N, C-alpha and C positions, 0 to 999 in steps of 0.2 A: 648349771653346766657343770664347773668347778667339781659340784656337789655326785655326779654321775663320774669324773674324772676318779674321786680318791675311792671309790670302787673299784676300778678298775687298773689303778698303777697300785708296785708294792709296793711295798713296804719301808726297803732299803731305801727309792729313787722319791720317796710320798710326797716331800716338802720341793724340791727343783721340781717337780714333771705338776703341782699343783698352781705352785706361782705361775708354770710359763702358761699353764692352761688357760687359769685365770687372765693373764695378761692379751691374748689372741683372743677371750670371748671380750675383753676392755675394750680392742683394738680395731673387734669386731662395732661393736656397739658405739664406740667413737666415729668410729667413717658412715653406721644410719644414718645417727645423728646431725653428721656434718652433712649426709644426700639430702636426709628429710629438711634440714636450716637454706639446704642450696645452696653452701660454702663451700670449699674445699677442702674432697674428704682426706686428701692425703694430710693437708696438718692436724684436721680431727683428729685424723690418725696415732698421727705422730705424738700432739699433744697429750691426751689421754690416757695411750701408753708408759710419755715421761713424765708426767705426774702420777703416774697408778705406781710404776716401778719407784719413783723416790720416794712416795708412800710405803712400801713394800718394806724398800732399806731402810728407812726410819723406822717404821716398828719392829723392823724385827735387830736390830740394835738396840732399839734402849727395853726390847724383851733381851737383848745378849747382855748388858748392862744388867740390870737387874736378876732375872736369871728364874728361874718360877718359882711360882708358888708353893710352898707345899702346906 
């Protein structure tokens, strides 16, 4: 799904739109997994969204420190 967003988003705000869409899709999948597993859906959504956002932030931070490969 985030790949479809890449095709529709403008280049100027591509990173923020794709990051947001990815988090939304991951939150949906976290809720779906919690529902199927018969556990609290809100907890599943929050858990997946938090850890996904943290992973994205750490990855972006490492990328900013190291820079791009030339």
